[in-house]
PyMOL CGO cylinders between C-alpha atoms (Angstrom):
from pymol import cmd
from pymol.cgo import CYLINDER

trace = [
    CYLINDER, 3.10, 12.33, 25.48, 6.31, 14.27, 25.07, 0.3, 1, 1, 1, 1, 1, 1,
    CYLINDER, 6.31, 14.27, 25.07, 8.36, 14.21, 21.91, 0.3, 1, 1, 1, 1, 1, 1,
    CYLINDER, 8.36, 14.21, 21.91, 11.69, 15.36, 20.52, 0.3, 1, 1, 1, 1, 1, 1,
    CYLINDER, 11.69, 15.36, 20.52, 10.28, 16.61, 17.24, 0.3, 1, 1, 1, 1, 1, 1,
    CYLINDER, 10.28, 16.61, 17.24, 11.17, 20.27, 17.71, 0.3, 1, 1, 1, 1, 1, 1,
    CYLINDER, 11.17, 20.27, 17.71, 14.74, 19.45, 18.78, 0.3, 1, 1, 1, 1, 1, 1,
    CYLINDER, 14.74, 19.45, 18.78, 15.28, 17.00, 15.92, 0.3, 1, 1, 1, 1, 1, 1,
    CYLINDER, 15.28, 17.00, 15.92, 13.87, 19.45, 13.38, 0.3, 1, 1, 1, 1, 1, 1,
    CYLINDER, 13.87, 19.45, 13.38, 15.99, 22.31, 14.72, 0.3, 1, 1, 1, 1, 1, 1,
    CYLINDER, 15.99, 22.31, 14.72, 19.17, 20.21, 14.67, 0.3, 1, 1, 1, 1, 1, 1,
    CYLINDER, 19.17, 20.21, 14.67, 18.67, 19.73, 10.95, 0.3, 1, 1, 1, 1, 1, 1,
    CYLINDER, 18.67, 19.73, 10.95, 17.88, 23.39, 10.33, 0.3, 1, 1, 1, 1, 1, 1,
    CYLINDER, 17.88, 23.39, 10.33, 14.37, 22.60, 9.08, 0.3, 1, 1, 1, 1, 1, 1,
    CYLINDER, 14.37, 22.60, 9.08, 11.41, 24.92, 9.53, 0.3, 1, 1, 1, 1, 1, 1,
    CYLINDER, 11.41, 24.92, 9.53, 8.03, 23.51, 10.50, 0.3, 1, 1, 1, 1, 1, 1,
    CYLINDER, 8.03, 23.51, 10.50, 7.02, 24.03, 6.86, 0.3, 1, 1, 1, 1, 1, 1,
    CYLINDER, 7.02, 24.03, 6.86, 10.04, 22.01, 5.67, 0.3, 1, 1, 1, 1, 1, 1,
    CYLINDER, 10.04, 22.01, 5.67, 9.15, 19.10, 7.93, 0.3, 1, 1, 1, 1, 1, 1,
    CYLINDER, 9.15, 19.10, 7.93, 5.47, 19.35, 7.01, 0.3, 1, 1, 1, 1, 1, 1,
    CYLINDER, 5.47, 19.35, 7.01, 6.37, 19.01, 3.35, 0.3, 1, 1, 1, 1, 1, 1,
    CYLINDER, 6.37, 19.01, 3.35, 8.52, 15.93, 4.03, 0.3, 1, 1, 1, 1, 1, 1,
    CYLINDER, 8.52, 15.93, 4.03, 5.64, 14.38, 6.00, 0.3, 1, 1, 1, 1, 1, 1,
    CYLINDER, 5.64, 14.38, 6.00, 2.88, 15.49, 3.60, 0.3, 1, 1, 1, 1, 1, 1,
    CYLINDER, 2.88, 15.49, 3.60, 0.97, 17.28, 6.37, 0.3, 1, 1, 1, 1, 1, 1,
    CYLINDER, 0.97, 17.28, 6.37, 0.24, 20.93, 7.15, 0.3, 1, 1, 1, 1, 1, 1,
    CYLINDER, 0.24, 20.93, 7.15, 2.64, 23.14, 9.09, 0.3, 1, 1, 1, 1, 1, 1,
    CYLINDER, 2.64, 23.14, 9.09, -0.12, 23.48, 11.68, 0.3, 1, 1, 1, 1, 1, 1,
    CYLINDER, -0.12, 23.48, 11.68, -0.08, 19.70, 12.16, 0.3, 1, 1, 1, 1, 1, 1,
    CYLINDER, -0.08, 19.70, 12.16, 3.67, 19.75, 12.81, 0.3, 1, 1, 1, 1, 1, 1,
    CYLINDER, 3.67, 19.75, 12.81, 3.17, 22.57, 15.32, 0.3, 1, 1, 1, 1, 1, 1,
    CYLINDER, 3.17, 22.57, 15.32, 0.37, 20.68, 17.07, 0.3, 1, 1, 1, 1, 1, 1,
    CYLINDER, 0.37, 20.68, 17.07, 2.51, 17.55, 17.43, 0.3, 1, 1, 1, 1, 1, 1,
    CYLINDER, 2.51, 17.55, 17.43, 5.55, 19.54, 18.60, 0.3, 1, 1, 1, 1, 1, 1,
    CYLINDER, 5.55, 19.54, 18.60, 3.59, 21.34, 21.29, 0.3, 1, 1, 1, 1, 1, 1,
    CYLINDER, 3.59, 21.34, 21.29, 1.84, 18.18, 22.47, 0.3, 1, 1, 1, 1, 1, 1,
    CYLINDER, 1.84, 18.18, 22.47, -1.63, 19.43, 21.51, 0.3, 1, 1, 1, 1, 1, 1,
    CYLINDER, -1.63, 19.43, 21.51, -2.00, 16.49, 19.15, 0.3, 1, 1, 1, 1, 1, 1,
    CYLINDER, -2.00, 16.49, 19.15, -0.67, 12.93, 19.24, 0.3, 1, 1, 1, 1, 1, 1,
    CYLINDER, -0.67, 12.93, 19.24, 0.06, 11.75, 15.71, 0.3, 1, 1, 1, 1, 1, 1,
    CYLINDER, 0.06, 11.75, 15.71, -1.72, 8.83, 14.12, 0.3, 1, 1, 1, 1, 1, 1,
    CYLINDER, -1.72, 8.83, 14.12, 0.31, 5.63, 13.90, 0.3, 1, 1, 1, 1, 1, 1,
    CYLINDER, 0.31, 5.63, 13.90, 0.97, 6.11, 10.14, 0.3, 1, 1, 1, 1, 1, 1,
    CYLINDER, 0.97, 6.11, 10.14, 2.17, 9.67, 10.79, 0.3, 1, 1, 1, 1, 1, 1,
    CYLINDER, 2.17, 9.67, 10.79, 4.37, 8.51, 13.67, 0.3, 1, 1, 1, 1, 1, 1,
    CYLINDER, 4.37, 8.51, 13.67, 5.98, 5.97, 11.32, 0.3, 1, 1, 1, 1, 1, 1,
    CYLINDER, 5.98, 5.97, 11.32, 6.58, 8.67, 8.68, 0.3, 1, 1, 1, 1, 1, 1,
    CYLINDER, 6.58, 8.67, 8.68, 8.16, 10.92, 11.30, 0.3, 1, 1, 1, 1, 1, 1,
    CYLINDER, 8.16, 10.92, 11.30, 10.42, 8.08, 12.44, 0.3, 1, 1, 1, 1, 1, 1,
    CYLINDER, 10.42, 8.08, 12.44, 11.47, 7.38, 8.84, 0.3, 1, 1, 1, 1, 1, 1,
    CYLINDER, 11.47, 7.38, 8.84, 12.25, 11.05, 8.12, 0.3, 1, 1, 1, 1, 1, 1,
    CYLINDER, 12.25, 11.05, 8.12, 14.58, 11.17, 11.13, 0.3, 1, 1, 1, 1, 1, 1,
    CYLINDER, 14.58, 11.17, 11.13, 15.86, 7.58, 10.70, 0.3, 1, 1, 1, 1, 1, 1,
    CYLINDER, 15.86, 7.58, 10.70, 14.96, 6.79, 14.28, 0.3, 1, 1, 1, 1, 1, 1,
    CYLINDER, 14.96, 6.79, 14.28, 12.56, 4.50, 16.10, 0.3, 1, 1, 1, 1, 1, 1,
    CYLINDER, 12.56, 4.50, 16.10, 9.16, 5.83, 17.12, 0.3, 1, 1, 1, 1, 1, 1,
    CYLINDER, 9.16, 5.83, 17.12, 10.08, 5.17, 20.75, 0.3, 1, 1, 1, 1, 1, 1,
    CYLINDER, 10.08, 5.17, 20.75, 13.16, 7.39, 20.40, 0.3, 1, 1, 1, 1, 1, 1,
    CYLINDER, 13.16, 7.39, 20.40, 11.09, 10.35, 19.24, 0.3, 1, 1, 1, 1, 1, 1,
    CYLINDER, 11.09, 10.35, 19.24, 7.92, 9.97, 21.30, 0.3, 1, 1, 1, 1, 1, 1,
    CYLINDER, 7.92, 9.97, 21.30, 8.51, 9.60, 25.02, 0.3, 1, 1, 1, 1, 1, 1,
    CYLINDER, 8.51, 9.60, 25.02, 5.94, 7.82, 27.13, 0.3, 1, 1, 1, 1, 1, 1,
    CYLINDER, 5.94, 7.82, 27.13, 6.05, 9.70, 30.41, 0.3, 1, 1, 1, 1, 1, 1,
    CYLINDER, 6.05, 9.70, 30.41, 4.83, 6.63, 32.29, 0.3, 1, 1, 1, 1, 1, 1,
    CYLINDER, 4.83, 6.63, 32.29, 8.11, 4.83, 31.49, 0.3, 1, 1, 1, 1, 1, 1,
    CYLINDER, 8.11, 4.83, 31.49, 11.04, 5.39, 33.82, 0.3, 1, 1, 1, 1, 1, 1,
    CYLINDER, 11.04, 5.39, 33.82, 13.62, 8.09, 33.13, 0.3, 1, 1, 1, 1, 1, 1,
    CYLINDER, 13.62, 8.09, 33.13, 16.37, 5.60, 32.25, 0.3, 1, 1, 1, 1, 1, 1,
    CYLINDER, 16.37, 5.60, 32.25, 14.57, 4.71, 29.04, 0.3, 1, 1, 1, 1, 1, 1,
    CYLINDER, 14.57, 4.71, 29.04, 14.15, 8.39, 28.21, 0.3, 1, 1, 1, 1, 1, 1,
    CYLINDER, 14.15, 8.39, 28.21, 17.88, 8.92, 28.71, 0.3, 1, 1, 1, 1, 1, 1,
    CYLINDER, 17.88, 8.92, 28.71, 18.60, 6.00, 26.35, 0.3, 1, 1, 1, 1, 1, 1,
    CYLINDER, 18.60, 6.00, 26.35, 16.33, 7.60, 23.74, 0.3, 1, 1, 1, 1, 1, 1,
    CYLINDER, 16.33, 7.60, 23.74, 18.23, 10.88, 24.01, 0.3, 1, 1, 1, 1, 1, 1,
    CYLINDER, 18.23, 10.88, 24.01, 21.54, 9.05, 23.55, 0.3, 1, 1, 1, 1, 1, 1,
    CYLINDER, 21.54, 9.05, 23.55, 20.19, 7.32, 20.41, 0.3, 1, 1, 1, 1, 1, 1,
    CYLINDER, 20.19, 7.32, 20.41, 19.01, 10.67, 19.06, 0.3, 1, 1, 1, 1, 1, 1,
    CYLINDER, 19.01, 10.67, 19.06, 22.39, 12.28, 19.68, 0.3, 1, 1, 1, 1, 1, 1,
    CYLINDER, 22.39, 12.28, 19.68, 24.17, 9.36, 18.03, 0.3, 1, 1, 1, 1, 1, 1,
    CYLINDER, 24.17, 9.36, 18.03, 21.96, 9.64, 14.93, 0.3, 1, 1, 1, 1, 1, 1,
    CYLINDER, 21.96, 9.64, 14.93, 22.57, 13.38, 14.66, 0.3, 1, 1, 1, 1, 1, 1,
    CYLINDER, 22.57, 13.38, 14.66, 26.34, 12.90, 14.90, 0.3, 1, 1, 1, 1, 1, 1,
    CYLINDER, 26.34, 12.90, 14.90, 26.23, 10.21, 12.21, 0.3, 1, 1, 1, 1, 1, 1,
    CYLINDER, 26.23, 10.21, 12.21, 24.44, 12.59, 9.82, 0.3, 1, 1, 1, 1, 1, 1,
    CYLINDER, 24.44, 12.59, 9.82, 27.13, 15.25, 10.16, 0.3, 1, 1, 1, 1, 1, 1,
]
cmd.load_cgo(trace, "trace")
């Protein structure tokens, strides 16, 4: 499963350690999720979504779903980032 975690974190200027602290997990856990080595638990996925004020589906991209949905997720992400500025 792909995700936008690295991009979202970078847009906010957060290090992996910063995000880990916000999520109450280790930096290594953030790295593992970002690189796709680990899929987060459902509670962690909800915490990630809350931190970024986005839906889980906008952050975690199911590659079995068509590309139109992925494009819609990217547009939602970009809209949220612009609203934070």
